[in-house]
C-alpha positions in Angstrom: 42.5 43.5 -40.4 38.4 44.5 -41.4 38.3 40.6 -42.5 39.9 39.3 -39.2 37.6 41.5 -37.2 34.7 40.5 -39.3 36.1 36.8 -38.8 36.8 37.1 -34.9 32.8 38.5 -34.4 31.0 35.5 -36.6 32.8 33.5 -34.3 31.8 35.2 -31.2 28.4 35.2 -32.3 28.2 32.1 -33.5 29.8 30.9 -30.0 27.0 33.0 -28.1 24.5 31.8 -29.8 26.0 28.1 -28.9 25.9 28.9 -25.7 22.1 30.8 -25.8 20.8 27.3 -27.2 22.7 24.9 -25.1 20.9 27.7 -22.1 17.7 27.1 -23.7 17.8 23.8 -23.8 19.3 23.5 -20.4 15.9 25.7 -19.2 13.7 23.5 -21.0 14.7 20.1 -19.0 14.5 22.0 -15.7 10.9 23.2 -16.7 10.1 19.5 -17.4 11.6 18.4 -14.2 9.9 20.6 -12.6 6.8 20.1 -14.6 7.4 16.3 -13.5 7.8 17.0 -9.9 4.3 18.9 -9.8 2.6 16.1 -11.2 4.1 13.6 -8.8 3.1 16.2 -6.0 -0.5 16.2 -7.3 -0.6 12.2 -8.2 0.3 11.8 -4.6 -1.9 14.5 -2.8 -5.1 13.1 -4.7 -3.8 9.3 -3.6 -3.5 10.3 -0.1 -7.0 11.9 0.2 -8.1 8.7 -0.9 -6.0 6.5 1.0 -7.6 9.3 3.9 -11.1 8.8 3.2 -11.0 5.3 2.6 -9.6 4.7 5.8 -12.6 6.5 8.1 -15.0 4.7 6.2 -13.1 1.2 7.1 -12.5 2.4 10.9 -16.4 3.5 11.5 -17.6 -0.4 10.8 -14.1 -2.1 12.2 -15.2 -3.2 15.5 -18.8 -4.5 14.4 -17.3 -6.1 11.0 -14.8 -7.8 13.4 -17.3 -9.1 16.1 -19.5 -10.0 13.2 -17.0 -12.3 11.3 -15.3 -13.8 14.1 -19.0 -14.6 15.7 -20.4 -16.3 12.6 -16.9 -18.3 12.1 -17.0 -19.6 15.7 -20.9 -20.6 14.9 -20.1 -22.3 11.7 -17.3 -24.5 13.6 -19.5 -25.0 16.3 -22.4 -26.0 14.0 -20.9 -28.5 12.4 -18.7 -30.3 15.3 -22.4 -30.6 16.9 -23.5 -32.3 13.3 -20.7 -34.5 13.0 -20.7 -35.4 16.8 -24.7 -36.4 16.8 -24.1 -38.6 13.8 -20.9 -40.1 14.8 -20.8 -41.5 18.4 -17.5 -43.0 17.5 -15.8 -39.6 16.7 -18.1 -37.9 19.9 -16.0 -40.3 21.9 -12.9 -39.6 20.8 -13.7 -36.0 20.7 -14.4 -35.7 24.2 -11.0 -37.7 25.4 -9.2 -35.6 23.0 -10.6 -32.2 24.0 -10.5 -33.4 27.9 -6.7 -33.9 27.5 -5.8 -30.6 25.6 -7.8 -28.9 28.1 -5.6 -30.1 31.2 -2.5 -29.2 28.8 -3.4 -25.4 29.2 -4.6 -25.7 32.8 -3.4 -23.8 35.2 -0.6 -26.3 37.4 -2.5 -27.6 40.7 -6.0 -26.6 39.3 
């Protein structure tokens, strides 16, 4: 009887040891998951703050940059047009005809 009890006790202790080891493994997995979530949260918080600052600077000069870029692009187009039309009389004549035709397409009806 003592042998059966000892054997049963050893089996129960062995099972409890396995349960304990499994519980510790699960706890480690949960801890690793929690650490991963913490790291991801820190990364996202940092990125969010960096983006907020970048937008702050971008918006400060946005209107000025938009005006300057549009004005410069238009000036380059106009300078190129003037230069080419001065150099080529036939091109200037065709340009005037085409410009008038396109302007007429956009003119309000009856104007």
